[in-house]
N, C-alpha and C positions, 0 to 999 in steps of 0.2 A: 078326354077334353083337356086342352091346355088353358091355363088361366093367367092373367096378368095381376101382379100384386102392386097396388098403388097405395101410397101413404097420402092421405088428404088432410089438410088443415086449413085454417081460416082463409089465407090469401094465396096459398101455394098448393100445387098438386105435383107430386113427384111420381111420374110413371116409370117404375123401375125397369120394366121390360124394354122400354124404348131408349133408355140411356145407352150412350155409345160404349160405355164400359160396364162390365158386370160388377155389381156391388155384392160383397159378402156381408155377413152380419156385422162385422167390425166396422167396415166402411159406412154401412147404413146407420148404425148407432152414432158414429162420429158425426155424420151429416145431420142427423136429427138434433144431437146435442149442440152442434154449431148453430143451427137455426134458432135454438132457444138460449144461446149464450151460456151454456153450462159445461162443466167439466165432468169427466168420468167419476171423479171422487164424489161430486155432488149427486150423481146418479146412484152410486153405490149407497150413499146415505139415504136417499129416497127409497131405494129398494129395501134397505134394512128397516126403515120405519114402517113401510107398507107390509112387509112380510113378518115383522116382529121377530127377526132373527138377524144375526150378524151377516152382512154381505160386504165383503171387503173389495176395494178397488182391484186388488191382485186377482181375486177369484173371478171378478167380472171381466177383467182384461184377458185372463187366460181363456175363459169360455169364448170370448169374442175372437181372439187370435186363433184358437184351435178350431173354431167353427162348431163347438159342442154346446152352444147355447140353445135351449129348447124354444119351440114356437111359443109356448106359454110365457116364457121369460121375455121374449121379444114383444109379445102382445101386452104384457104388463108394462114394459118400458115405454111402448107407444102410448099406452093409457096415461102413465105418470107424466109424460111429456106433453099430453094434450093432443095426441094424434089418433086417427082412426086407421085401421087396416081394412081395406076393401078389396074384394076379389071381383075383377071385371072380366067378363067373357069377351075376348078380343073379336070374336066373330059375331057379336050381338049386332043385329041390324043388317047383317049380310045375308042375302038369299042364296 
């Protein structure tokens, strides 16, 4: 079964499957930060506070650029920024 990953928030819905270009984790996090008017440095500080351990902008940037960021980290970032991750079956409602 294939699924569509959507990030949903108050007034916007971003359907990642239907975007004309494929977003990687780096582009996705940059898009979410842009929507919130934040910088990667601020996100790294938020992660440090939430995880109660140092989380540098360098390590965050490297994980994003290399594509080695875990789903759990992406889910935490989405939560910190006030986003929900929702998996939607594209074939839902189709007989």
